[in-house]
N, CA, C and O of each residue as an XYZ file, in Angstrom:
636
protein
N       2.114    -16.608    -33.296
C       1.497    -15.742    -32.894
C       0.772    -16.387    -32.143
O       0.028    -15.537    -31.652
N       0.563    -17.160    -31.817
C      -0.574    -17.738    -30.764
C       0.667    -17.538    -29.628
O       0.143    -17.846    -28.558
N       1.697    -17.263    -29.447
C       1.937    -17.517    -28.572
C       2.007    -15.590    -27.820
O       2.102    -15.019    -26.734
N       1.906    -15.332    -29.014
C       1.662    -13.475    -28.278
C       0.312    -13.534    -27.736
O      -0.094    -12.834    -26.809
N      -0.125    -14.105    -28.149
C      -1.483    -13.640    -27.706
C      -1.878    -14.346    -25.898
O      -2.771    -13.883    -25.188
N      -0.922    -15.556    -25.485
C      -1.083    -15.583    -24.605
C      -0.330    -14.633    -23.919
O      -0.942    -13.665    -23.468
N       0.889    -14.713    -23.745
C       1.624    -13.717    -23.420
C       0.896    -11.979    -22.772
O       0.921    -11.323    -21.731
N       0.207    -11.852    -24.411
C      -0.615    -10.546    -24.542
C      -1.757    -10.526    -23.247
O      -1.882     -9.600    -22.445
N      -2.542    -11.787    -23.267
C      -4.213    -12.173    -21.891
C      -3.016    -12.679    -20.832
O      -3.368    -12.241    -19.736
N      -1.699    -13.441    -20.671
C      -1.560    -13.080    -19.333
C      -1.422    -12.046    -17.943
O      -1.837    -12.016    -16.785
N      -0.113    -10.809    -19.334
C       0.115     -9.168    -18.563
C      -1.210     -8.915    -18.394
O      -1.571     -8.963    -17.218
N      -2.166     -8.625    -19.308
C      -3.819     -8.438    -19.694
C      -4.564     -8.663    -18.011
O      -4.821     -7.932    -17.054
N      -4.718    -10.253    -18.387
C      -4.721    -10.822    -16.192
C      -4.047    -10.658    -15.744
O      -4.670     -9.816    -15.095
N      -2.429    -10.594    -15.021
C      -1.643     -9.535    -14.336
C      -1.560     -7.831    -13.533
O      -1.187     -7.300    -12.487
N      -2.068     -7.559    -14.603
C      -2.818     -6.340    -14.594
C      -3.442     -6.340    -14.011
O      -3.170     -6.071    -12.841
N      -5.183     -6.746    -14.541
C      -6.633     -7.028    -13.850
C      -6.285     -6.826    -12.105
O      -6.686     -6.129    -11.172
N      -4.897     -8.332    -12.451
C      -5.017     -8.133    -10.657
C      -4.666     -7.836    -10.006
O      -5.155     -7.616     -8.898
N      -3.484     -7.660    -10.437
C      -2.592     -6.171     -9.552
C      -3.833     -4.388     -9.863
O      -3.564     -3.210     -9.630
N      -5.071     -5.012    -10.426
C      -5.532     -2.976    -10.071
C      -6.838     -3.047     -9.412
O      -7.492     -2.081     -9.018
N      -7.293     -4.831     -9.296
C      -8.029     -5.202     -8.511
C      -7.943     -4.996     -6.951
O      -8.654     -4.564     -6.044
N      -6.533     -5.606     -7.149
C      -5.708     -5.528     -5.155
C      -5.624     -4.147     -4.618
O      -5.900     -3.777     -3.477
N      -4.954     -3.037     -6.200
C      -4.742     -2.146     -5.480
C      -6.722     -1.170     -5.314
O      -7.096      0.001     -5.245
N      -7.172     -2.062     -5.317
C      -9.236     -0.896     -5.451
C      -9.011     -1.370     -4.084
O      -9.291     -0.629     -3.142
N      -8.403     -2.846     -3.843
C      -9.895     -3.250     -3.140
C      -9.339     -2.304     -1.815
O     -10.179     -1.651     -1.196
N      -7.521     -2.238     -1.295
C      -7.233     -1.194      0.086
C      -7.232      0.284     -0.564
O      -6.909      1.053      0.341
N      -7.443      0.944     -1.667
C      -7.729      2.375     -2.044
C      -8.892      2.932     -2.296
O      -9.270      4.102     -2.352
N      -9.525      1.667     -2.475
C     -11.024      2.601     -2.531
C     -11.598      2.591     -1.863
O     -11.814      1.391     -1.694
N     -12.418      3.375     -0.852
C     -12.717      3.724      0.320
C     -14.221      2.722      0.583
O     -14.066      2.140      1.657
N     -15.658      2.332     -0.080
C     -16.663      1.839     -0.396
C     -16.737      1.191     -0.966
O     -17.478      1.656     -1.833
N     -16.374     -0.202     -1.351
C     -16.133     -1.121     -2.359
C     -17.704     -1.027     -2.759
O     -17.492     -0.736     -3.936
N     -18.628     -1.045     -2.701
C     -20.325     -1.430     -2.437
C     -21.117     -0.111     -3.542
O     -22.078     -0.211     -4.305
N     -20.100      1.257     -3.159
C     -20.854      2.272     -3.665
C     -19.979      3.047     -4.180
O     -20.445      3.841     -4.997
N     -18.205      3.139     -3.886
C     -17.503      3.446     -5.030
C     -16.708      5.769     -4.116
O     -15.846      6.646     -4.175
N     -17.997      5.305     -3.484
C     -17.798      6.629     -2.340
C     -18.815      6.971     -0.868
O     -19.984      7.053     -0.494
N     -17.517      7.078     -0.443
C     -17.628      6.935      1.454
C     -18.613      8.313      1.812
O     -18.578      9.481      1.425
N     -19.527      7.535      2.774
C     -20.345      8.635      3.258
C     -19.763      9.644      4.287
O     -18.883      9.711      5.146
N     -21.194     10.735      3.461
C     -20.823     12.294      4.552
C     -20.208     11.603      5.788
O     -20.461     10.624      6.490
N     -18.820     13.066      5.685
C     -18.860     12.666      6.975
C     -18.812     14.348      7.534
O     -17.758     14.948      7.323
N     -19.776     14.984      8.134
C     -20.011     16.055      8.581
C     -20.556     16.376      9.738
O     -21.773     16.333      9.923
N     -19.273     16.904     11.072
C     -19.068     17.400     11.395
C     -20.171     18.407     12.357
O     -20.365     18.425     13.573
N     -20.752     19.176     11.286
C     -22.005     20.198     12.222
C     -23.011     19.581     12.176
O     -23.945     20.170     12.720
N     -23.451     17.812     11.400
C     -24.513     17.230     11.649
C     -24.365     16.905     12.934
O     -23.437     16.113     13.100
N     -24.882     17.192     13.826
C     -25.510     16.683     15.444
C     -25.611     15.308     15.276
O     -24.739     14.634     15.823
N     -26.687     14.600     14.489
C     -27.160     13.009     14.631
C     -26.023     11.677     14.262
O     -25.862     10.521     14.653
N     -25.479     12.455     13.436
C     -23.727     11.403     12.477
C     -22.246     11.791     14.147
O     -21.351     11.045     14.544
N     -22.716     13.460     14.739
C     -21.777     13.496     15.842
C     -22.484     12.951     16.235
O     -23.054     12.258     15.392
N     -22.831     12.852     17.189
C     -23.363     12.047     19.146
C     -23.719     10.466     18.459
O     -23.975      9.646     19.341
N     -23.764     10.029     17.345
C     -22.869      8.240     17.218
C     -22.243      8.101     17.245
O     -21.873      7.224     18.027
N     -21.329      8.770     16.443
C     -19.452      9.131     16.923
C     -18.991      8.730     17.802
O     -18.393      7.699     18.110
N     -19.374      9.872     18.387
C     -19.094     10.040     19.698
C     -18.750      8.286     20.393
O     -17.694      7.722     20.681
N     -20.186      7.853     20.461
C     -20.630      7.043     21.229
C     -19.436      5.297     20.802
O     -19.087      4.372     21.536
N     -19.237      5.515     19.676
C     -18.674      4.641     18.746
C     -16.669      5.150     19.318
O     -15.786      4.372     19.678
N     -16.619      6.315     19.207
C     -15.478      6.921     18.997
C     -14.556      6.023     20.721
O     -13.454      5.532     20.969
N     -15.960      6.286     21.537
C     -15.906      5.283     23.158
C     -15.654      4.527     23.124
O     -14.461      4.322     23.344
N     -16.539      3.407     22.817
C     -16.315      1.909     22.496
C     -15.234      1.126     22.122
O     -15.090     -0.069     22.383
N     -13.962      2.336     21.074
C     -13.939      1.041     19.134
C     -12.578      1.619     19.903
O     -11.835      0.762     20.381
N     -12.098      3.420     20.098
C     -11.242      4.189     19.605
C     -10.229      4.684     20.902
O      -9.035      4.455     21.100
N     -10.956      5.246     21.475
C     -10.704      5.534     22.761
C      -9.780      4.974     23.904
O      -8.972      5.727     24.449
N      -9.858      4.084     24.149
C      -9.285      3.280     25.375
C      -7.397      3.850     23.994
O      -6.998      5.003     23.830
N      -6.923      2.882     23.509
C      -5.963      3.329     22.501
C      -5.382      5.835     22.279
O      -4.565      6.691     22.616
N      -6.497      5.622     21.587
C      -6.419      7.899     21.085
C      -6.038      8.252     22.334
O      -5.049      8.962     22.516
N      -6.865      7.743     23.422
C      -7.358      8.761     24.478
C      -8.740      9.299     24.569
O      -9.136      9.665     23.462
N      -9.956      9.534     25.913
C     -10.965     10.312     26.080
C     -10.890     11.016     25.109
O     -11.649     10.871     24.151
N      -9.683     12.190     25.174
C      -9.871     13.411     24.841
C      -9.839     13.406     23.878
O     -10.791     13.902     23.276
N      -8.457     12.708     22.963
C      -8.497     12.480     21.646
C      -6.524     12.945     21.733
O      -5.728     13.425     20.926
N      -6.445     12.476     23.141
C      -5.370     13.212     22.571
C      -4.371     12.053     22.540
O      -3.307     12.569     22.200
N      -4.198     10.814     22.717
C      -3.923      9.655     22.467
C      -2.165      9.646     23.229
O      -1.924     10.493     24.089
N      -1.332      8.886     22.915
C      -0.872      8.036     23.574
C      -0.086      8.323     24.211
O      -0.268      7.189     24.654
N       0.917      8.831     24.945
C       2.273      9.315     25.790
C       3.545      9.147     24.816
O       3.897      7.976     24.679
N       4.281     10.089     24.131
C       5.597      9.862     23.580
C       5.313      9.428     22.125
O       6.316      8.938     21.604
N       3.870      9.484     21.060
C       3.075      8.825     20.533
C       4.604      8.657     19.129
O       4.843      7.780     18.298
N       5.194      9.757     19.423
C       6.224     10.343     18.588
C       7.465      9.506     18.068
O       8.072      9.470     16.998
N       7.632      8.575     19.784
C       9.007      7.862     19.970
C       8.449      6.484     19.738
O       7.469      6.237     20.441
N       8.786      5.650     19.028
C       8.798      4.060     19.125
C       9.006      3.590     20.234
O       9.328      4.406     21.097
N       8.919      2.311     20.586
C       8.190      1.837     21.634
C       9.756      0.074     21.421
O      10.556     -0.234     20.537
N       9.376     -0.539     22.835
C      10.738     -1.209     22.052
C      10.747     -2.648     20.757
O      11.618     -3.395     20.310
N       9.155     -2.452     20.521
C       8.702     -3.518     19.418
C       8.805     -2.960     18.248
O       8.851     -3.734     17.292
N       8.883     -1.195     17.924
C       9.408     -1.189     16.824
C       8.192      0.162     16.368
O       8.456      1.188     15.741
N       6.947     -0.236     16.882
C       5.419     -0.008     16.616
C       6.002      1.468     17.657
O       6.820      1.408     18.575
N       5.039      3.124     16.978
C       4.268      3.926     17.416
C       3.459      3.186     18.163
O       2.902      2.104     17.980
N       3.502      4.334     19.472
C       2.198      4.778     20.633
C       0.791      4.833     19.061
O       0.857      4.743     17.835
N      -0.586      5.077     20.344
C      -1.530      5.434     19.197
C      -1.079      7.294     19.624
O      -0.547      7.902     20.553
N      -1.775      7.643     18.098
C      -1.532      9.446     18.025
C      -3.104     10.052     18.103
O      -4.258      9.753     17.797
N      -2.025     11.503     18.959
C      -3.944     12.046     19.029
C      -4.516     12.268     18.057
O      -3.830     12.431     17.048
N      -6.060     12.373     17.941
C      -6.666     13.027     17.120
C      -6.971     14.779     16.577
O      -7.275     15.388     15.551
N      -6.621     15.079     18.181
C      -6.981     16.068     18.672
C      -6.281     17.108     17.350
O      -5.986     16.668     16.239
N      -6.088     18.774     17.857
C      -5.138     18.604     16.532
C      -4.125     19.687     16.804
O      -4.111     20.843     16.381
N      -2.931     18.807     17.934
C      -1.326     18.412     17.996
C      -1.021     17.241     17.607
O       0.074     16.729     17.840
N      -2.177     16.552     16.815
C      -1.685     15.433     15.664
C      -1.590     15.813     14.683
O      -1.227     16.924     14.299
N      -2.114     14.358     13.782
C      -1.311     14.500     12.323
C      -2.604     13.949     11.256
O      -2.433     13.732     10.057
N      -3.892     13.786     11.977
C      -5.138     12.971     11.630
C      -5.878     14.145     10.593
O      -6.377     13.810      9.518
N      -5.867     15.655     11.118
C      -6.137     16.409     10.557
C      -5.775     17.012      9.307
O      -6.424     17.979      8.910
N      -4.158     16.245      8.180
C      -2.819     16.424      7.549
C      -3.776     15.490      7.074
O      -2.865     14.752      6.700
N      -4.830     14.834      6.740
C      -4.861     13.294      5.566
C      -6.360     13.566      5.315
O      -7.046     13.823      6.304
N      -7.242     13.523      3.473
C      -8.420     13.465      3.574
C      -8.678     12.991      3.746
O      -8.302     11.824      3.858
N     -10.035     13.742      4.015
C     -11.331     12.587      4.302
C     -11.433     11.099      4.522
O     -11.513     10.327      5.478
N     -11.372     11.015      2.506
C     -10.802      9.722      2.032
C      -9.660      8.824      2.131
O      -9.546      7.839      1.402
N      -8.702      9.193      3.142
C      -7.773      8.571      3.384
C      -7.840      8.412      4.512
O      -6.913      7.623      4.695
N      -8.505      8.683      5.934
C      -9.176      8.325      7.052
C      -9.901      6.925      6.915
O      -9.713      5.768      7.293
N     -11.040      7.799      6.005
C     -12.143      6.791      5.745
C     -11.231      4.760      5.588
O     -11.370      3.697      6.194
N     -10.566      5.154      4.676
C      -9.889      3.803      4.377
C      -9.181      3.314      5.336
O      -9.481      2.295      5.958
N      -8.083      4.080      5.546
C      -6.850      3.713      7.239
C      -7.876      3.096      8.062
O      -7.636      1.961      8.474
N      -9.082      3.698      8.403
C      -9.960      3.198      9.300
C     -10.959      1.867      9.153
O     -11.488      1.198     10.041
N     -11.007      1.760      7.988
C     -11.433      0.429      7.751
C     -10.649     -0.430      7.233
O     -11.000     -1.585      6.989
N      -9.483      0.040      7.002
C      -8.883     -1.176      6.277
C      -7.382     -1.400      7.033
O      -6.534     -2.183      6.606
N      -7.231     -0.603      8.174
C      -6.102     -0.856      8.802
C      -5.216     -0.206      8.144
O      -5.481      0.216      7.019
N      -3.976     -0.001      8.738
C      -2.455      0.992      8.436
C      -1.738      0.703      8.165
O      -0.702      1.320      8.415
N      -1.728     -1.116      7.036
C      -0.598     -1.632      6.302
C      -0.820     -1.175      5.408
O       0.015     -0.285      5.250
N      -1.719     -1.212      4.337
C      -1.460     -1.052      3.465
C      -0.689     -0.031      3.222
O       0.462     -0.049      2.787
N      -1.418      0.969      3.545
C      -0.939      2.238      2.775
C       0.614      2.879      3.341
O       1.004      4.000      3.016
N       1.323      2.027      4.156
C       2.143      2.405      5.104
C       3.842      1.627      3.681
O       4.135      1.226      2.554
N       4.234      1.898      4.845
C       5.630      1.534      3.352
C       5.886     -0.045      4.418
O       5.774     -0.520      5.548
N       6.343     -0.338      2.851
C       6.224     -2.259      3.108
C       7.497     -2.156      4.693
O       8.443     -1.406      4.932
N       6.593     -3.820      5.789
C       7.591     -3.605      6.592
C       6.903     -2.799      8.116
O       7.172     -2.777      9.317
N       6.029     -2.285      7.322
C       5.721     -0.911      8.636
C       4.623     -2.266      9.825
O       4.185     -3.308      9.336
N       4.463     -1.986     10.909
C       3.627     -2.995     11.563
C       3.194     -1.904     12.647
O       3.931     -1.206     13.343
N       1.734     -1.948     12.601
C       0.569     -0.775     13.316
C      -0.749     -1.774     14.420
O      -1.547     -2.703     14.296
N      -0.411     -1.112     15.132
C      -1.473     -1.919     16.491
C      -2.800     -1.494     16.128
O      -3.766     -1.896     16.777
N      -2.944     -0.647     15.060
C      -4.255     -0.050     14.550
C      -4.778     -0.780     13.512
O      -4.758     -0.432     12.331
N      -5.554     -2.459     14.243
C      -7.031     -2.579     13.839
C      -7.151     -2.318     12.868
O      -6.393     -1.374     12.646
N      -8.056     -2.758     11.444
C      -8.831     -2.331     10.497
C     -10.220     -2.660     11.150
O     -10.496     -3.697     11.753
N     -10.965     -1.688     10.939
C     -13.133     -1.915     11.514
C     -13.739     -3.205     10.263
O     -14.295     -4.301     10.327
N     -13.370     -2.531      9.474
C     -13.585     -3.412      7.959
C     -14.577     -4.918      9.399
O     -14.219     -5.521     10.410
N     -15.937     -4.825      8.491
C     -15.790     -6.080      9.433
C     -16.664     -5.905     11.107
O     -17.551     -6.541     11.676
N     -15.932     -4.835     11.399
C     -16.674     -4.548     13.319
C     -17.666     -3.170     12.813
O     -18.833     -3.346     13.165
N     -17.514     -2.252     12.296
C     -17.830     -0.915     12.148
C     -18.679     -1.324     10.750
O     -18.176     -1.865      9.766
N     -19.712     -1.037     10.864
C     -20.685     -0.422      9.319
C     -19.473      1.395      8.352
O     -18.922      2.258      9.036
N     -19.464      1.364      6.913
C     -19.618      2.511      6.510
C     -19.799      3.534      7.544
O     -18.850      4.165      8.009
N     -21.118      3.713      7.933
C     -22.203      4.625      7.696
C     -20.931      5.075      9.244
O     -20.139      6.012      9.144
N     -21.031      4.110     10.625
C     -20.187      4.186     11.478
C     -19.619      4.904     11.645
O     -19.777      5.903     12.346
N     -17.870      4.202     10.341
C     -16.775      4.892     10.591
C     -16.431      6.852      9.887
O     -15.679      7.816     10.029
N     -17.989      6.225      8.904
C     -17.978      8.037      8.610
C     -18.154      8.849      9.689
O     -17.554      9.924      9.683
N     -19.303      8.382     11.219
C     -19.094      9.438     11.921
C     -18.554      8.466     13.302
O     -19.160      8.060     14.293
N     -17.651      8.373     13.014
C     -17.066      8.593     14.467
C     -15.453      9.675     14.346
O     -14.736     10.122     15.242
N     -15.348      9.811     12.586
C     -14.627     10.491     11.751
C     -15.435     12.079     12.011
O     -14.671     13.017     12.237
N     -16.486     12.287     11.989
C     -17.389     13.219     11.957
C     -17.025     13.915     13.054
O     -16.679     15.095     12.983
N     -17.101     12.850     14.807
C     -16.476     13.054     16.287
C     -15.487     13.176     15.223
O     -15.793     14.081     14.447
N     -14.680     12.727     14.999
C     -13.301     13.607     15.807
C     -12.947     15.312     15.572
O     -12.635     16.323     16.200
N     -13.265     14.779     14.083
C     -13.198     16.711     12.947
C     -14.282     17.740     14.658
O     -13.930     18.618     15.445
N     -15.726     16.867     14.449
C     -16.349     18.919     15.459
C     -15.125     18.747     16.774
O     -15.454     19.524     17.671
N     -14.131     18.153     17.064
C     -13.830     17.907     17.926
C     -12.359     19.261     17.517
O     -11.675     19.644     18.466
N     -12.149     19.668     16.470
C     -11.205     20.465     16.276
C     -11.374     22.373     16.598
O     -12.385     23.050     16.787
N      -9.851     22.770     16.542
C     -10.682     23.814     16.133
C     -11.284     25.007     14.595
O     -10.879     24.987     13.432
N     -11.927     25.558     14.984
C     -12.307     25.814     13.384
C     -11.044     26.187     12.549
O     -11.330     26.191     11.351
N     -10.308     26.365     12.685
C      -8.746     26.847     12.114
C      -8.040     25.503     11.440
O      -7.307     25.432     10.453
N      -8.549     24.419     12.368
C      -8.290     23.449     11.781
C      -8.984     22.582     10.706
O      -8.640     21.717      9.901
N     -10.206     23.263     11.096
C     -11.294     22.187     10.297
C     -11.860     22.713      8.772
O     -12.349     22.002      7.893
N     -11.643     24.129      8.746
C     -10.727     24.630      7.157
C      -9.879     24.409      7.332
O     -10.291     24.152      8.463
N      -8.619     24.140      7.397
C      -7.371     23.482      6.553
C      -7.835     22.334      6.710
O      -7.354     21.609      5.840
N      -8.694     21.648      7.534
C      -9.120     20.223      6.278
C      -9.299     20.049      5.651
O      -8.771     19.183      4.953
N     -10.563     21.020      5.281
C     -12.006     21.083      4.336
C     -10.960     21.464      3.110
O     -10.750     20.735      2.141
N     -10.426     22.585      3.314
C      -9.721     23.147      2.062
C      -8.755     21.836      1.584
O      -8.427     21.843      0.397
N      -8.291     20.744      2.401
C      -7.690     20.069      1.780
C      -8.532     18.804      1.056
O      -8.132     18.073      0.149
N      -9.724     18.784      1.694
C     -10.594     17.463      0.886
C     -10.601     17.910     -0.249
O     -10.508     17.200     -1.251
N     -10.760     19.671     -0.259
C     -11.064     20.145     -1.663
C     -10.246     20.131     -2.545
O     -10.655     20.127     -3.706
N      -8.356     20.114     -2.180
C      -7.159     19.825     -3.311
C      -7.107     17.848     -3.961
O      -7.063     17.245     -5.034
N      -7.141     17.602     -2.792
C      -7.013     16.024     -2.879
C      -8.930     15.324     -3.477
O      -9.258     14.161     -3.239
N      -9.562     15.988     -3.967
C     -10.992     15.708     -4.165
C     -11.467     14.345     -3.035
O     -11.818     13.169     -3.133
N     -11.153     15.633     -1.666
C     -11.803     14.004     -1.096
C     -11.261     12.572     -0.749
O     -12.038     11.690     -0.382
């Protein structure tokens, strides 16, 4: 009987530890459980985001959100160049919650095992508010039809 209890306790602890690790990477904002609003119509947030994007993102993703040349072709080291964040890229195919989490925690927690990326994690570099502002700026640059499709995606995915 005692052995069964210890096994049950061990399994419970393993599940809790695994769930905690998954939560750490999947939860956008551990402090609140929710991401800050990302509003491309908020001129103050977009202005802050423009400055953050210029300082932290433009060197790789381009000053006009155009990404690096041949962004879909692997480099000799096997990594992909930085993709565009304009309408020609795939950024708008991801809901806000995923964009926020990938920016905060980096790509590797969400990618297949062994996938390598030059995209840094901005946790500890940018605040949640600054990450949301950078994303609001990116979204503010998308054409209206792309923004509407992205809004629909957010609604379908629950952000």
